[in-house]
KOLKESE-344495 format. One record per residue (C-alpha): residue in one letter; x, z negated, y. Coordinates in steps of 0.1 Angstrom, whole numbers, plus 5000, padded with zeros to 4 digits. Layout:
REM KOLKESE-344495
AXZY...
//
This chain:
REM KOLKESE-344495
M193182783803L194082773767S190482783756R189883083779L192783273763T191483183729C188083323737L189683643751G191683673720R188583683699G186683933721P186484313715L188484383747A191384183734K191284353701T191384693718C194284573740F196184443710A195584763691N196884973720L199884753723R200584793686T200285173689Q202685173718A205184963700R205085183670S205485493690T208285333710V210185243678R209485563659T209885823686P213685833687V213785863649L211286143648R213086323676K216386293657K214786423625E213186713644V216586803660V218386793626E215687003609K215587253638D219387293637W219487363600N216587613603F218487783631Y221687803610G219587923580K218088203600M221488303614F222888303578L219888513566A220188753595G223988793589S223388853552A220789113559V223189293582V225989283557G223689383529G222189663549V225589803558S226689783522V223589953509I223890233535S227590283527I226990293490G224190553495L226390763517K229290783493P227991063472A227191273502A230791223515G232191333482L233790993476D231790913444S230791153417E227890933404V224391023412S221390793418A218590723394L216190903417V218191223413R218591173375S214791123371V214291493375I215891563341W214691243323P212891303290E209291173290Y210090863269I212490733296S209890773323N207190603302R209490313296I210190253333K206490303341S205290053315T207889793327Y206589803362V202989803350Y203689473333F205489353364G202489423386L200089273361G202188953360L202088913397A198388973398A197788723371T199888463388G198088513422G194688483405T195788163387M196988023420A193688083436L191787923406T193887613402K194587523439N192087233436F193187113402V193286743408G195086653375L197986873383Q198286733419N198286383406L200886463380M203186623406A202686333430R203286053406H205886203383P207486503402I210786503382M209086483348A206586753358M209286983370V211386933338G208286983317F207287303334I210787453332G211087353296A207687503287Q208587833306I211887863287A210187793254I207388043260N209688313272G212088253244V209388293217Q207988603235H211388763238S212188703201L209188903190P209689283188Y207289503207T205389643178S201689673170E201789373147N203089143175M201189303204V198489043207T200888753203K203288893229H200488953254L199088603250L202488443254A203188663285A199688563299G200488203292L203788223312Y202088393341G199288143341M201687843339I203687963369G200488033388T199187683380M202487533392L202287723424G198587663430P198987373455L200787623478M197387773486H196687473507L199187593533G196487843543G195188173531P196588373561L200088223557V200188283519T198888643524R201588703551A204288573527A202988793499M203089103522Y206589023534T207688973497G206089303487A207789483515L211189333507I210889413470S209789773477G212889823500L215189663474T213789883446L214190193467A217790093476A218590043439V217190373427T218790573455A222190413451P224790553427S224390453391E225590103381K226990013415Y224989693416L225589613379Q229089513389M227789203407S226989003376G229888753381P229088663418L225388653410M225888403382M227888173405G225388213433F222488133409C224187813398A224687703434V221087773444F219687613412A221787293419A220587293455S216987333444V217287043421A218986833447T216186883472A213986663450F216286373458L217586443493P215186463523P215586783544T215786573576G219186443570K222486623575L223286653538G219686713528G219386983555G222387163543V221187153507Y217787273518M219287573536I221287673505A218087643483V215787833507Y217888083527G220588123502G217888173476V216488463495V219888633496L220588563460F217288683446S217388993468A220789083453L219488993419M216589233423L219089513430Y220989423399Q217889393377T216389713388Q219489913380S219789723347I216289823337V216990193345A220290183326R218690023295C215890273295E218390563297R220890433271L218490313244P217890593219Q214290723216H213890593180V214890233191N211990013201Y211889923238D210189603250P208789643285I207289293287S210689123283A212289373306S209789293334I210188913332G213488923352I212189113382Y208988903380M210788573383S212988713411A209788823430V208188473425N211288303438L211388533468F207788463475V208188083474R211188083497I209588323522L206488113522S208587803529I210387963558L207088083573S205587733568N208487563586S208187813615K204487753618R204987373623K207187423654
//
């Protein structure tokens, strides 16, 4: 009897049975854990969507109320869209050049993402040393932007400023390149949603009374610190836990609300600077476009993360 069991244990049928048993045992052990993780992640995504929807309602009502104030005679200020009729040509040229650089920056970043999506060296670096890579990229971005911002927008520095700006766009595109593996249709849909959101926010900023959104600098700074801390914490806390799920919700859904409000603030800030800066003073459209560019990139990354999580379900 013992010898027969030994022979069966060596045969292919026994190996198949033992493999099936191991698979069943693993699934039996792991299924409750996976279900628990799925439930926690699903709950946090639901809370995040409810928070985002509530913020959208509150933000929409506030934008509409601000826009209706001049019509009701409650505010004497006029919007940038109304003032644009009497703008001198140099103010219009400043705003146009700022948004031209903004569009070129987004196009350069998207092209770099497509070119570097299969860059093995970057993927290995991010996989083996994620913290060091993140700190290095952030430090390099701050250094490049600082040097670019310190140079005046003159003919002598034109080539250097454009090269530094192109390096910044390319570095961010390289860092975001692995996101292309989520799928072209998903990335395209996230880009379309981001473009629609930015267009709506820009329209709301230029049609609202002047400097209404410039009063949000204090709350925006506090919100930025909270979202930045949450984004850093996501590198150490898994999103499947209770604490990690809450931090993930702040980083992703809270980030969408924060950078949407920041886009309103930055748009009115650009218009105000173009209007107040005298004609003989040099204006730097490259530096002025970096703020709305970074807000657009952050919105795109977070919208793509939300769509990616919805696709998995």
